[in-house]
N, C-alpha and C positions, 0 to 999 in steps of 0.2 A: 429255413432264414430264421434270424434270431428278432424278436419284436423291434418294429421300426421308429424311429426317434417321436413320430407326432405321435405315436400312441404312449408315452410315455407320463404320467403325470405331470400336471401344471410345474408344480412344484418342483417336482425333480428335474422337471428343464430346466426352471430358473437356478436351480442350483447348478446345472452343470455349465449353464450360459455366463453366469457371477466369476467362473473361473478364469472366462477370458479376457483379455485385455480389452476397456473399454473404446479406444477408436475401432479397435475390428469387431466391436459390437455394433458400433454406427454405422461404420463404413460395408461391414458382409455379412455380418449376422443377419443383419434389419432388413436385407434383403433377401433373404433366403425362401422363405414364405410367409404370408398375412399373418401365421400363429406368432413368428417368432419378431416381426415387424408388430405386432401388438404389445408383444412382451420388452423388446426391448424399448418403446415408446412409454411403456408403463413403468409406474412407482417400486412396485415388489420387486424387479430386479437390481433397480439401484439402491432402495434401501437396504437389501442384501449385501450389496458392495460395499458400501458404507460403512457397515457392522462389520465385515468383514476387515475391511482396512482402517480403522481405527475412529472414521471419521463421523460417530453419531455419539461422543461424549455431549460434556456438560454446551457444547456449541450446536448441538444440531436442532435441527428444525422440524419438530414433527407436524407441522401446516404448512412445509416448503410443497409451493404446485408443483413445481417441477424437480425430481430426486437427482435427474440426471444434469441437469444444470448445477444442484445444489453439488454432485460427485466431484464435475469438472472445477468448478469452482472452489473447493476445497484442495484437490489436487494440484490445481495450480497455484494456489496463492502463495507468494513470495513479495519481499520489498521490490517495489520497480523504482524506487530510488536508487541509482547508482552512485558508488563511493558516498553513502551517506555521511561515514565519520571521517573524512578526510584522509584515509589509509594510502588513495593513489592521489597523492595531492591535491591539486584541483580539478583532475579528469573527470568529464561527464556535468562540471557545472558551468555554467555561462555568468560572466560577472555584466550584471546589469548595474550595479553602482559600484565604485572602487573609492570611497572619500577618505581625506586623511592620507594615512601610511598606507590604507589598501587593509585587503582580507590578510590573515597567516592564519596558518595551521600549528597548534601546540599540543605537548604530551599531558596528556589528566595527570595530577590533580589540577599543573599551572599553578601560578603563584598567587596566592592568596585565594585557593579555587578549593572544592571540594573532587572527591573523588565519585564517579557515574556510578548510579545504581548496580548496572550491568557491570561485569567484571570482564565482557565480549567489548566492552569499548574502551578503546586506548588513546585517541585522540579525539581533540574539536577544530572548529575554525571560531574564530575570534574577528572583531570590528575595530573600528578605531576611532579619533576624534571627529569623523564628520560621517555622514551615511554609508553602508556597505550593506547593499543587495549581492543576493545570486540567487538562478532559478535553474530549473530542470524543467523540460516539456519530454512528458511519457508520451508515445506512439501506440495505442491502445490495441491496434490490431495487429503492430508489430510485438508486442508483448502476448498475441496470442488470443485475446478475446475481440469475436468477429463481430461481424453487427449488428445479425439480427441478436445474438445474447444482449447488446449494449441498449441496443432500441426498444426491446422487447421483457427482456427479464430484468433490465435495467440492475442489475447486481451493486449492493454497497461499494462506494468509493469511502474508504476510511486514511485519513489524513493524521499525522503524529507528526511531534516534533519535538526537541528539548533545549530548553535555555535555561543559563543562569549568567551571574553576573560574577566579578570580584568581589570578594568582600571590605575592599577599600576603593570600589569606585562603582558612581551609579552609572546607569546605561537604559538605553531604549531596545523595546525588541517590537519586530512586527511580522505576520505570515500573514500571506495570502496566496489563496488556491483558485485555480476557476479551471473549470471543466469547458469545454471548447469543443465547436465543429468542424467539419472537412476543412473551411472555408476560415478556422480559428474566430467563430465569432463567439462569445463567451456564452454559454446555455445556462450555467450556475457559478454561484461564487463565494468563497468565506473570505473576510478580511478581518483579522484581530484588531480589538483595538492597540492603540498603543502603550504596550504595556512596562512600564519605569520602576525602574530598580532602584532602590535609595543606596545613598552612597553607603551608609551602614548597613551590610546586608550579610546575610548568614551564608551567602554563597551555593545555598543549596539547587540541584538540580530541577528543572520544572516541567512537568509534561504539559503540553496542549495539541487539544485533537477536533476531530471534525468529521462527520460522517455526510457522506454525500448520498438522498435515497430519491426515489422519483424526479430526478432530473428531468425526464425526457426523452426523446429520441433524438437519438443524431450526436453521441458523445462520441470523438474521435481521440481527444490529447488531455491530460491533465497538464496544467501549467502551474507549478512549484517554484515561490518565491519567497524568501525570510531574509533579514538581515536587522541590521538595526546600528547602535552608535555609543561612545560615553556618551556621559554626561560634564561632563569636566570639562572636558576639551584639555586632554593631556595626549603629549605627542608622544606615539606607538600606541598600543593592543589595552585598550581598558577597556574594552566596550563589549559591548557584549557578547554570549562563548553559545553557540549551536551545533549539537551531534543529534546523531542519530534519526534524521527524518526517514521515514514512510511513507508511501503511497501504498494501500492495498487492496485489492479486489475481492469483496466475500460474497458469498452466499447471503 
């Protein structure tokens, strides 16, 4: 008979295990024996998987306390905001406030507007002459971020939004994001100032961002809300334009 698996050098065994899908490592291989459990729970195996799959470039964390979580969070990273650019009309957005003539979706660059920095974005939402606000609630568990991960690791929750005005009209913009508990209690909140864009402006798109970290246990939902209006009270859609909103959970 040939050599048994347990007689292999640990470095060789780690290379073999690194070729196995991550979910199988955690749910099956970890249960085989104490040696395999220790390897799956250790850093070396996950550092190797991160390296093999290109997850340790400029974004790597050499001091990451838990490389297994780093791997899973990096692989799962995606924009949790659905329909961020209005490609699916107003699907997934709840209208919190629909003042004036309400929300509208327009094609970039729009009248008196500028193209978006990314060619992948083709549309934007635009507000009217009274406050317009819309919101999404993200269920973190439904998106695959389990309770122990959110309570213990507390990965970063990164929020980004883009806004712009027309060059011929002034407008206001606000962003408010809340981290909510199971019972929808507010555990952490970010609220921008009310940003005023003057009537004579360059219509350039501006990014606003905030990162939640060390927010404590119990976070289960993210409530994202933004909106604005024009400052001239012109009938129609001369208010702030918003697009490419994002919420990501990151290592």
